[in-house]
C-alpha positions in Angstrom: 70.1 -86.8 133.6 67.0 -88.2 135.2 67.4 -88.0 139.1 64.5 -89.2 141.1 63.9 -88.4 144.8 66.3 -89.9 147.1 66.1 -91.3 150.4 67.1 -88.0 151.9 64.5 -86.2 149.7 61.8 -88.4 150.9 63.1 -88.0 154.6 62.8 -84.3 154.4 59.2 -84.8 152.6 58.1 -87.0 155.4 59.5 -84.5 158.1 57.4 -81.8 156.6 54.4 -84.3 156.6 55.0 -84.6 160.3 55.3 -80.9 160.9 52.1 -80.3 159.2 50.2 -82.9 161.2 52.0 -81.5 164.5 51.3 -77.8 163.7 47.8 -78.6 162.7 47.2 -80.1 166.2 49.3 -77.4 168.0 47.6 -74.3 166.3 44.0 -76.0 167.1 44.6 -76.6 170.6 42.3 -73.4 171.5 38.8 -74.3 170.5 36.7 -71.5 169.0 33.7 -70.6 171.2 31.6 -68.6 168.7 31.7 -67.7 165.0 33.5 -64.4 165.7 36.2 -66.2 167.3 36.3 -68.9 164.8 36.4 -66.3 161.8 38.0 -63.3 163.2 39.9 -64.5 166.4 38.0 -61.8 168.4 40.3 -59.2 166.9 43.3 -60.5 168.9 46.0 -61.3 166.4 49.3 -59.2 166.4 49.9 -56.9 163.5 53.2 -58.6 162.2 51.6 -62.1 162.2 48.7 -60.9 160.1 51.0 -59.1 157.8 53.0 -62.2 157.1 49.7 -64.1 156.8 48.5 -61.7 154.4 51.6 -62.0 152.4 51.4 -65.8 152.4 47.8 -65.7 151.2 48.6 -63.5 148.2 51.8 -65.3 147.4 50.5 -68.7 146.4 51.7 -71.7 144.4 51.0 -69.3 141.5 53.9 -67.4 142.8 56.2 -70.4 143.4 55.6 -71.8 140.0 54.2 -68.9 138.1 57.1 -66.4 139.1 59.7 -68.6 137.6 57.5 -69.2 134.7 57.2 -65.4 134.0 61.0 -64.8 134.5 61.8 -67.7 132.0 59.3 -66.6 129.4 59.7 -62.8 129.8 61.2 -60.0 131.8 60.6 -58.2 135.0 57.7 -55.8 134.1 55.4 -57.9 136.6 57.4 -56.5 139.4 56.6 -52.9 138.5 52.9 -53.6 139.0 53.6 -53.6 142.7 53.3 -49.8 142.4 49.5 -50.4 141.7 49.5 -52.5 144.9 50.7 -49.6 146.9 48.3 -47.2 145.7 45.5 -49.6 146.2 46.7 -50.3 149.8 46.3 -46.5 150.5 42.7 -46.4 149.1 41.7 -49.4 151.1 43.4 -48.0 154.3 41.5 -44.6 154.0 38.0 -45.7 152.7 37.6 -49.2 153.6 39.1 -50.8 156.8 37.9 -47.9 159.0 34.3 -48.7 158.1 34.7 -52.4 158.5 35.8 -51.8 162.2 33.5 -49.2 163.0 30.7 -51.6 161.9 32.3 -54.6 163.6 31.5 -56.7 160.3 32.5 -60.3 160.2 32.6 -60.4 156.4 33.2 -57.2 154.2 30.0 -57.7 152.4 28.1 -56.8 155.7 28.9 -53.1 154.7 26.3 -53.4 151.9 23.5 -54.4 154.3 23.3 -50.9 155.9 22.8 -49.3 152.4 20.9 -51.7 150.3 19.5 -54.4 152.8 20.2 -57.9 153.6 19.7 -59.2 150.0 22.6 -56.9 148.7 24.9 -58.5 151.1 24.0 -62.0 150.3 24.3 -61.4 146.6 27.7 -59.9 147.0 28.7 -62.9 149.2 27.6 -65.4 146.6 29.4 -63.5 143.8 32.6 -63.6 146.1 32.2 -67.2 146.5 31.9 -67.9 143.0 34.9 -65.8 142.2 36.9 -67.4 144.9 36.1 -70.8 143.6 37.7 -69.9 140.2 40.8 -68.2 141.8 41.5 -70.6 144.6 40.7 -73.6 142.4 43.2 -72.2 139.8 46.0 -71.9 142.6 45.1 -75.4 143.8 45.5 -76.8 140.3 48.8 -75.2 140.0 50.2 -76.8 143.3 48.6 -80.0 142.1 51.1 -79.8 139.1 53.9 -79.9 141.4 52.7 -82.5 143.6 51.9 -84.8 140.3 55.5 -84.3 139.3 57.0 -85.3 142.7 54.8 -88.5 142.9 54.5 -89.5 139.5 57.1 -87.5 137.6 54.4 -86.4 135.0 51.2 -84.2 134.8 48.9 -86.6 133.4 45.2 -85.7 134.1 44.6 -88.6 136.6 47.8 -88.0 138.6 46.8 -84.3 139.0 43.4 -85.1 140.0 44.8 -87.3 142.9 47.3 -84.4 143.7 44.3 -82.1 144.0 42.6 -84.3 146.7 45.8 -84.8 148.7 46.3 -81.0 148.9 42.7 -80.4 149.8 42.8 -83.1 152.8 46.0 -81.4 154.0 44.5 -78.1 153.9 41.4 -79.2 155.7 43.5 -80.8 158.4 45.2 -77.4 159.3 42.2 -75.4 159.3 39.1 -77.4 160.3 39.3 -77.3 164.1 40.9 -74.0 165.1 39.5 -71.5 162.6 41.4 -68.3 161.5 43.7 -68.1 164.3 45.3 -71.5 163.3 45.2 -70.3 159.8 47.3 -67.3 160.6 49.7 -69.1 162.7 50.2 -71.9 160.1 50.7 -69.2 157.5 53.8 -67.7 159.3 55.2 -71.4 159.3 54.5 -71.8 155.6 55.9 -68.5 154.6 59.2 -69.2 156.1 59.5 -72.7 154.4 58.6 -71.4 150.9 60.6 -68.2 151.1 63.8 -70.3 152.4 63.2 -72.7 149.6 63.2 -70.2 146.9 66.4 -68.5 148.1 68.2 -71.8 148.4 67.2 -72.5 144.6 68.8 -69.1 143.7 72.0 -70.0 145.4 72.2 -73.6 143.8 71.5 -72.0 140.4 74.3 -69.4 140.8 76.6 -72.3 141.9 75.6 -74.4 138.9 76.0 -71.8 136.3 79.9 -71.6 135.5 79.8 -68.0 134.9 80.3 -64.7 136.9 77.3 -62.3 137.7 78.3 -59.7 135.0 78.2 -62.3 132.4 74.9 -63.5 133.4 73.5 -59.9 133.6 75.0 -59.1 130.1 73.2 -62.3 128.6 69.9 -61.3 130.1 70.2 -57.9 128.9 70.9 -59.0 125.3 69.5 -62.4 124.7 71.0 -64.5 121.9 67.6 -64.6 119.9 67.4 -60.8 119.5 64.4 -60.3 121.8 64.1 -57.6 124.2 66.1 -57.3 127.5 64.9 -59.8 130.2 65.9 -57.3 132.8 63.2 -54.6 131.6 61.2 -53.3 134.3 58.8 -50.8 132.8 56.8 -51.2 129.6 55.5 -48.1 128.1 53.8 -49.5 125.2 50.1 -49.3 124.5 49.7 -53.1 123.9 46.2 -53.9 125.2 47.1 -57.6 125.4 49.9 -57.2 127.7 48.7 -57.0 131.3 52.0 -55.8 132.9 52.5 -52.3 130.9 52.8 -49.0 132.8 49.3 -48.0 131.9 47.8 -51.2 133.1 49.8 -51.0 136.3 48.0 -47.7 137.4 44.7 -48.5 136.2 43.8 -52.3 136.2 46.3 -53.4 138.9 45.1 -50.6 141.2 41.6 -52.0 140.8 42.7 -55.5 141.1 44.5 -54.8 144.4 41.6 -52.7 145.8 39.5 -55.6 145.2 42.2 -58.1 146.6 42.7 -56.1 149.9 39.4 -54.5 150.6 36.7 -56.5 148.9 38.0 -60.2 148.9 37.2 -61.8 152.0 40.1 -64.1 151.5 42.6 -61.3 152.3 40.5 -58.8 154.2 39.5 -61.2 156.8 43.2 -61.3 158.0 43.1 -57.5 158.4 39.9 -57.8 160.3 41.7 -59.9 162.9 43.9 -57.1 164.1 43.2 -55.2 167.3 42.4 -51.9 165.9 41.8 -50.4 162.3 45.2 -48.9 162.7 46.8 -52.2 163.0 44.9 -53.7 160.2 46.0 -50.8 157.8 49.7 -51.5 159.0 49.5 -55.0 158.4 48.3 -54.4 154.9 51.0 -51.9 154.1 53.6 -54.0 155.6 52.6 -57.1 153.5 52.6 -55.0 150.3 56.3 -53.9 151.2 57.2 -57.6 151.5 55.6 -58.7 148.3 58.2 -56.9 145.9 61.3 -58.6 147.2 59.8 -62.0 147.6 58.5 -61.9 144.0 61.8 -60.6 142.8 63.4 -64.0 144.3 61.0 -66.2 142.3 61.3 -64.2 139.0 65.0 -64.2 139.5 64.9 -68.0 139.6 63.1 -67.8 136.2 65.8 -65.6 134.8 68.5 -68.1 136.1 66.6 -71.1 134.6 66.5 -69.2 131.1 70.5 -69.1 131.5 70.8 -72.6 132.6 68.4 -74.1 129.6 68.8 -71.5 126.9 72.2 -70.0 127.0 74.7 -72.8 126.4 77.7 -70.7 126.2 77.4 -69.8 129.7 77.0 -73.3 130.7 80.4 -74.3 129.5 79.5 -74.8 125.9 77.4 -77.9 127.0 73.6 -77.6 126.4 71.4 -78.7 129.3 68.3 -80.8 128.2 65.3 -78.6 128.1 62.1 -79.7 129.9 60.2 -82.4 128.0 56.9 -81.3 129.7 56.9 -77.8 128.3 57.6 -74.3 129.8 54.6 -74.7 132.3 56.7 -77.3 134.2 60.2 -75.8 133.7 60.7 -75.0 137.4 59.6 -78.4 138.6 61.6 -80.0 135.7 64.8 -78.4 137.2 63.9 -79.2 140.9 63.5 -83.0 140.1 66.2 -83.3 137.6 68.9 -81.0 138.2 69.0 -79.9 142.1 71.3 -81.9 144.5 69.7 -84.6 146.7 68.0 -83.1 149.8 67.5 -79.8 148.1 65.0 -81.3 145.9 62.9 -82.4 148.9 63.2 -78.9 150.4 62.0 -77.0 147.2 59.2 -79.6 146.8 57.8 -78.7 150.5 58.3 -75.0 149.5 55.8 -75.5 146.6 53.3 -77.2 148.9 53.8 -74.8 151.8 53.0 -71.9 149.3 49.9 -74.0 148.2 48.6 -74.7 151.6 49.0 -71.0 152.9 46.6 -69.8 150.2 44.3 -72.8 150.5 43.8 -72.8 154.0 43.0 -69.0 153.7 40.3 -69.6 151.2 38.8 -72.5 153.2 38.3 -70.3 156.1 37.2 -67.2 154.4 34.8 -68.7 152.1 33.3 -70.6 155.1 32.8 -67.4 156.9 30.8 -65.8 154.1 28.8 -69.1 153.5 28.0 -69.4 157.3 27.6 -65.6 158.3 26.1 -64.0 155.3 24.0 -66.6 154.0 23.2 -69.5 156.4 22.8 -67.2 159.5 20.6 -64.9 157.6 18.5 -68.0 156.2 17.8 -69.0 159.8 16.9 -65.4 161.2 14.4 -65.0 158.3 12.7 -68.2 159.7 12.9 -67.0 163.2 15.1 -70.0 164.1 17.6 -69.3 167.1 20.8 -71.4 167.4 23.4 -71.2 170.1 26.7 -69.6 169.4 28.8 -72.8 169.1 26.2 -74.0 166.5 27.7 -71.5 163.8 31.2 -72.9 164.6 29.8 -76.4 163.6 28.3 -74.9 160.6 31.3 -73.2 159.6 33.3 -76.4 159.7 30.6 -78.3 157.6 30.8 -75.3 155.2 34.5 -75.7 154.9 34.4 -79.4 154.0 31.8 -78.4 151.3 34.1 -75.7 150.0 36.9 -78.1 149.9 35.1 -80.3 147.5 34.2 -77.2 145.3 37.8 -76.0 145.1 38.8 -79.7 144.3 36.4 -79.6 141.4 37.3 -76.4 140.0 41.1 -77.3 140.2 40.3 -80.2 138.1 38.5 -78.1 135.7 41.5 -75.7 135.3 43.7 -78.4 134.4 41.8 -78.3 131.0 41.0 -74.5 131.1 44.7 -73.4 131.3 45.7 -75.7 128.5 43.0 -74.2 126.3 44.0 -70.4 127.3 47.8 -71.1 126.9 48.4 -68.3 129.5 51.4 -68.3 131.8 50.5 -69.5 135.0 50.6 -66.4 137.2 48.7 -64.4 134.4 46.0 -67.3 134.3 45.7 -67.0 138.2 45.2 -63.5 138.1 42.8 -63.5 135.2 40.3 -65.8 136.7 39.8 -63.4 139.5 38.4 -60.7 137.3 35.0 -62.4 136.9 33.8 -61.6 140.5 36.1 -58.5 141.0 34.4 -56.5 138.3 30.9 -56.3 139.8 32.0 -56.2 143.3 34.2 -53.0 142.5 31.3 -51.4 140.9 29.0 -52.0 143.8 31.4 -50.9 146.5 32.6 -47.7 144.4 28.9 -46.9 144.3 28.6 -47.1 148.1 31.8 -45.2 149.0 31.5 -42.4 146.3 27.7 -41.8 145.5 24.4 -41.7 147.2 22.9 -44.0 144.5 22.0 -47.5 144.0 19.3 -50.0 145.1 18.9 -53.7 145.9 18.0 -54.4 142.4 20.7 -52.3 140.8 23.1 -54.1 143.0 22.3 -57.4 141.6 22.2 -56.3 138.0 25.7 -54.8 138.6 27.0 -58.0 140.0 25.7 -59.9 137.0 26.8 -57.3 134.5 30.3 -57.4 135.9 30.4 -61.2 135.4 28.8 -61.1 132.1 31.1 -58.4 130.7 34.2 -60.4 131.6 32.6 -63.6 130.2 32.0 -62.0 126.9 35.7 -60.6 126.6 37.1 -64.1 127.0 38.8 -65.0 123.6 37.2 -68.5 123.5 33.7 -67.0 123.9 34.3 -64.3 121.2 35.4 -67.2 119.0 32.3 -69.3 119.9 30.0 -66.5 119.2 31.5 -64.9 116.0 33.5 -67.6 114.6 36.6 -65.5 114.5 39.5 -67.8 115.4 41.9 -64.9 115.9 39.6 -62.2 118.0 40.9 -59.2 119.6 42.4 -60.2 123.1 42.2 -57.7 125.9 44.5 -58.4 128.9 42.8 -59.2 132.0 43.7 -55.8 133.5 41.6 -54.1 130.7 38.9 -56.5 131.2 38.7 -55.5 134.9 38.6 -51.7 134.0 35.8 -52.2 131.4 33.8 -54.5 133.5 34.1 -52.3 136.5 32.9 -49.3 134.7 30.0 -50.8 133.5 29.0 -52.5 136.7 29.5 -48.9 138.4 27.2 -47.4 135.8 24.6 -50.1 136.3 24.6 -49.8 139.9 24.3 -46.0 139.7 21.2 -46.4 137.8 19.2 -47.4 141.0 17.5 -44.8 142.6 18.3 -44.4 146.6 15.8 -45.5 148.8 15.4 -45.3 152.6 15.6 -48.6 154.3 13.5 -49.6 157.1 15.1 -49.3 160.5 14.5 -53.1 161.0 16.7 -53.8 158.0 19.5 -51.8 159.2 21.9 -53.3 161.9 22.2 -51.5 165.2 25.9 -50.9 164.7 25.5 -49.3 161.2 22.9 -46.8 162.7 25.3 -45.8 165.5 
């Protein structure tokens, strides 16, 4: 059957739009007085709110669409990778968060300035901006898929582009005035919306599938096509093309999450808004604890969709029509064609809420790096003094510029993901490796050695990006002509890229910085 949005669905959709506008105004009532207030809320945010905001930042539209996609296509091994996140969180809490607070940094890359000089901070910030354009653009693209299907019932290129622009405008509306304080407050609202929507989908699917829970579990454990159990949690194989194995969990995923929580301004900025480093660490750990059950709900949707579309014997012997648009849209196909009126609107706004929670965070964090690490230093080198409020205005201008960049990347991802043919969540994670490899190599040099120089930092950042680029299958095919090259999962790409970047950075001989190059707080 081909059900479209009913009046009730559109009413819910319109109500959510009104809430977005109202909350954007409400959360932005307090105008930021300076850049530290605009980007860090003067370290005044409560721990629990920061934890939810961190969860919302990491659980984007890639989760809302990609989680069901993974469950529908595969099994539950992605859930096991959360152990890597736990290990990474302890490393960040022990080695990074205390340093960030002691030096009162606005961005995490200021930590490099006390060791390698101003240039290293700027280059690391620029690499972050490049990587975040890749990663956040990919997530924006995924949300645009859902919006395109809502508005046009397809994912044609021109419709996806229009959806990208609509989402970007909505994100700017919520974050432009109030800064990170309004981002964190709106994240709490968005998180409640999209988690509630996901739970509602699980309930509806269990109601629509005319089979008891033991029969559903049995069908998932022993799929009719003879493939492995879809409830498998741990994969001990040495398949280098699978990013969700036991070995990848304790290597690549640990590195990925160290980078995400400690080196990626998008997430770390939230942790720096807490009152103390202890609260920042607790907020991070609490967000990691909440990730697993939330992700389990989304992957559970995919497992139930597999029963709904691929196991007709549990659907009363009547086959339900499979998605015409391919597996990439299986969840939205179900929402728009099989869910009861009203609930379709609820789930749709859940997708948009997940997208905006991540988009808002990216806009503010990227603006902080562009303003504080690049623009402010550019002014200081030229001896130009500006009042505190000038940098708030500069941050807003940077945010608009970044919104345009993310829109462009999202449009590019429409074609990139089709070429890569990766599941949505795997694609979203893999694009982060380009920036993370070099950043991890540089920060590990700072934390665990006395080596490195400004030049070796630059070469390490370039090296990490270049190694990741050379490991892309399409690049190998382009250079060698091999149509079926060896494909390394993004987790192993990250391990290799980090190791090479670390080695390059350690080649630099440590040199004493002039006192004038070291911030006063770093000397203290």
